[in-house]
N, C-alpha and C positions, 0 to 999 in steps of 0.2 A: 156802861151796858157790858154786861157780862154774855150775854146770848150770840154768836157771831152769824152772820146774815150770808145768803148766798144768791147771787143770780145764774141761772144755767139753762142751757137748752141743748136738746138730744138730736141726732139724725144716724141716719146710717146707709149702707150701699152707697157710696161715690166714691168715685177712683177721680182724683184731681193730679196736677202738675203742680209741682214746686210754686210755679210761676203764678199758676192761678191760685193759688191758696192765699202766696203772697199779696196777692190783689186785695183778694176778700181782706183778710187782715189790716193792711193799709186803711182800708175804708172804715174798719170798725174803729180802729184805733184812731182816727181821724174824729169819728162820732163822739168818743168820750172825750177827747180832748174838746171837744166843742160842749159837751155837758159840765166839766169841770178843767180847768186850765193845770190841776196838778197830775192828771193823764199825762202829760208832756215829761213827767220825770220818772217813767216807764225802764226798768233796766232788765235783762236778762240775768237769770238765775245763776250763778256760778257752779261751777264744777267739782267745788270742794268746801267743807268748813272753813278753810283758809279764804277762801273768796266765797263769801255768801251772797254777791251780787257783781254778775257782770257788767259788761257794756252796755250803755241806754240801746233802746230798740230805735231801730232806724226809721228815717221817716217817711221813706219811698219803698214801691214794691222791690225794687231791685234791692236795695238794702236790707229789706226783710227776708227776701229770699235767699241771700246770704248767709241769714241767721237761723233759718230754720232747719229743726233736726231731721235727718232723713236718715230711715234706716236701710242702708243699703241691703241686708242680707233678707232682709221679708219687706218687700217694697211696698205689702196689703197694709203694714202700721202705716204707712202717711206720713204726714208730717204734722210736728207741733214746734208749739213756743210757750212758755210758761215765764211771766214775767211779774216780777214785782216794783213798788213803790220802794224807793229807798229804805222809809222804816219798816217795810214788810206788813203794815197794815193790811194791806190791798194785794191781793194777786191776780192775776190774770192768766187762766190757763185753756189754750185753744188748741183742739187736732182738728183735723181736716184732711182730706184724701183718702181714709180710708174704707177699703171696701169689703171686705170678710167682715159675715156677718159672725164669724166667731172672736175676732176683736173686739177690744175696747168701741164704743161708738165715737163717732165724731161730735165733738161737743164744745161748746164754752162755759165756763167757769168764771166767773168775777163774783171773788171770795172776800168777805168784811170782817177782820179777825174781831172778837170778842170785847178787845180793849180797844177800841178807835179813840182817838182825842176828840175833844169837842169839835176841831175845827172839821175833822174828818168823818163825825158822826153826821153832820147834816147834808151829807149826799146821800142819808137813808132817808129819802123822802119819796113821797108816791111819784110827784114828778121825774126826778130823776131815774129812777128804778126802772120806769116805765118805758123813759124815753131809750135808757138802755137796752130793754130787753128789745123793745120794738125796732131798734137798730140791728141786734142780733137776727129779727125774724127778717128784716128786708134785706140782710147783706147775705146769711147763711141758710134761710128758708130750714129752718128744723122741724123735726116731726111734733115735737113741742117745748115749752120752756116754761119759767116760773122764776120765782121770787120766794125764798122761803127761810124759815131760820133753821140753825144744826139741832137745835131743841124740838123742834116742830119735828122734823127728819126723824129723830130718833123715837117722837112718840107715836107716828105713824107707820114705823119700821118698814117703812119701803127703800131701799137703797138706791135709787137717784133715777134709774132706767124707766120708771112705770108712772104716768101721769096722774096727780093729786092735786088738789088745792090746796094752798096755804096764803100768804098774802096774795100774791097773782098767781096768775096759770094763762097761758098762752097756748093756741089750741088753734090748729090750721082748719077751723070751722064758719060756715057763714052764722052769723047772729041769728037767723029764722030756725035753723037746726035745734039749737038748743032749748031744754026743756026750763019752763019757770022757772028762776032762782029766789032764793029768800029776799026779801026785802031790804033795800039799802045795798045790795052789791050789785056792781057797777060794772056794766058789758061796753068794752068799747072796739067797735071793727075797726081791724088792720089788715090796712088795703082791701082789696076785692073778697078774700076768702079766708080769712082769720079772724080770730077774736081776742082779746082779752079779757082775762074775769079778772076784777081788783075788789078782793073780800071786804077791806075795812081801806078807808082813806089814812086814817093815821097809821103807825107805823105797829105791824104786826106783833104782839107778843103772845111767847108761849104761856105765859103766866097769868092770862087774862082768858076763863074760862069762856066766856061771851066770842072770843077768836079763835078759837078752836072749835066749838061749837058750831060756828057758823062755815067755817072749812069745812070742816066735816060733813055737813049738811051739803054745800056743795056737790064733794064729791061724790055724794052717796045720790043725790038725782041726774049728775053727769054720768056717772055709772050706770043706773037703771034705765038711762033713754040710751046705752050702748055708744056713747062718743068718747069713752077714754079707751074704748078698744084700739088694738094696735092700728095703724093705716094699711089699707091694701096697696100693694105692690106698684099698680100704676098709680097711683097717686102717690108713692112716694118716688118713684121715677120720674114724674113731672115737676115734681117740685125740685128735686134733683138736677133738674137739665135746665133750673134757673142759673145763672151767673149773677 
């Protein structure tokens, strides 16, 4: 597998304490371990090339709180945790607590490198990735999220902060708000006010023109319906109040 995959979610305008962030991260890492036990081995990224991998990520919120990086000079930068499996084939990047709209947004990234072993490639299924994405939604309440390939990101030309369809797309919308989508596209309700749009059930491949055309058609229909516009501030605040 040469193309890397990424599960991501974005949100903004949120101020959290280190302890609150740690509780949310604890819940998410627990979900990852339930989906695949290899996530037991996540380690902090080291501080230098001589120490590429640091200590194992803590299992409790108190342990995670001690590991979170805090920018004391600029507290609006919030808290961040970046971890990898020991072979560095998979990385987990979590940023939370950011308030200023001019800083990089809060986010969750789970990145799968293009050179995954056969054992790790089996993580790239609709079932497992959708469970990971739904876990992000239920714990972090993002403005949107999705699963994509790096090559598709380059092809689309959007640098990650604008919603668009790739393999999967989460939007905080009700099913009845969506326009009709192409045949074969799956729409799953997530909770009471969210949807997960699955473009294809098999692995999304950027060198498959049918996959690319289908994703573009979904994006075009959602854009024409005004679904991919920025969420209103009151909608953001309501979601961000959930913990």
